C-alpha positions as a Python dict, from the first residue, in 0.01 Angstrom:
ca = {
    (1, 'M'): (0, 0, 0),
    (2, 'D'): (-355, -2, -128),
    (3, 'F'): (-483, 353, -174),
    (4, 'N'): (-824, 285, -13),
    (5, 'T'): (-660, 127, 292),
    (6, 'F'): (-423, 423, 318),
    (7, 'I'): (-716, 669, 312),
    (8, 'K'): (-913, 464, 568),
    (9, 'N'): (-615, 441, 805),
    (10, 'R'): (-519, 810, 785),
    (11, 'R'): (-864, 973, 779),
    (12, 'P'): (-891, 1014, 1161),
    (13, 'E'): (-568, 1217, 1175),
    (14, 'W'): (-675, 1434, 882),
    (15, 'A'): (-1016, 1494, 1039),
    (16, 'R'): (-868, 1585, 1378),
    (17, 'L'): (-619, 1823, 1216),
    (18, 'G'): (-911, 1986, 1036),
    (19, 'E'): (-1092, 2035, 1367),
    (20, 'V'): (-789, 2196, 1528),
    (21, 'L'): (-733, 2418, 1223),
    (22, 'D'): (-1096, 2531, 1242),
    (23, 'Q'): (-1041, 2633, 1604),
    (24, 'V'): (-723, 2820, 1511),
    (25, 'D'): (-903, 2997, 1224),
    (26, 'K'): (-1181, 3110, 1459),
    (27, 'S'): (-983, 3197, 1770),
    (28, 'G'): (-612, 3200, 1686),
    (29, 'M'): (-324, 2983, 1800),
    (30, 'E'): (-341, 3132, 2148),
    (31, 'S'): (-675, 2957, 2196),
    (32, 'L'): (-500, 2619, 2202),
    (33, 'S'): (-396, 2467, 2531),
    (34, 'P'): (-34, 2349, 2546),
    (35, 'E'): (-158, 1992, 2494),
    (36, 'D'): (-370, 2094, 2194),
    (37, 'A'): (-78, 2288, 2045),
    (38, 'E'): (147, 1983, 2078),
    (39, 'E'): (-122, 1767, 1918),
    (40, 'F'): (-157, 2022, 1636),
    (41, 'F'): (215, 2016, 1557),
    (42, 'T'): (230, 1637, 1580),
    (43, 'L'): (-68, 1596, 1347),
    (44, 'Y'): (71, 1855, 1107),
    (45, 'R'): (403, 1667, 1083),
    (46, 'Q'): (225, 1335, 1032),
    (47, 'V'): (-19, 1461, 771),
    (48, 'S'): (237, 1667, 578),
    (49, 'G'): (449, 1354, 540),
    (50, 'D'): (167, 1133, 414),
    (51, 'T'): (241, 967, 84),
    (52, 'V'): (100, 667, -91),
}
């Protein structure tokens, strides 16, 4: 896969994970709704498995 295409395709997930992590840093995990917590864990699994 082309590196630039990979970055373009994955950037939204990385950005959203960053937003959720910012919320967790400010207010803790307990600040996440059950839906947000599920999204966080899903995004974390996706992003941690990203390879080119």
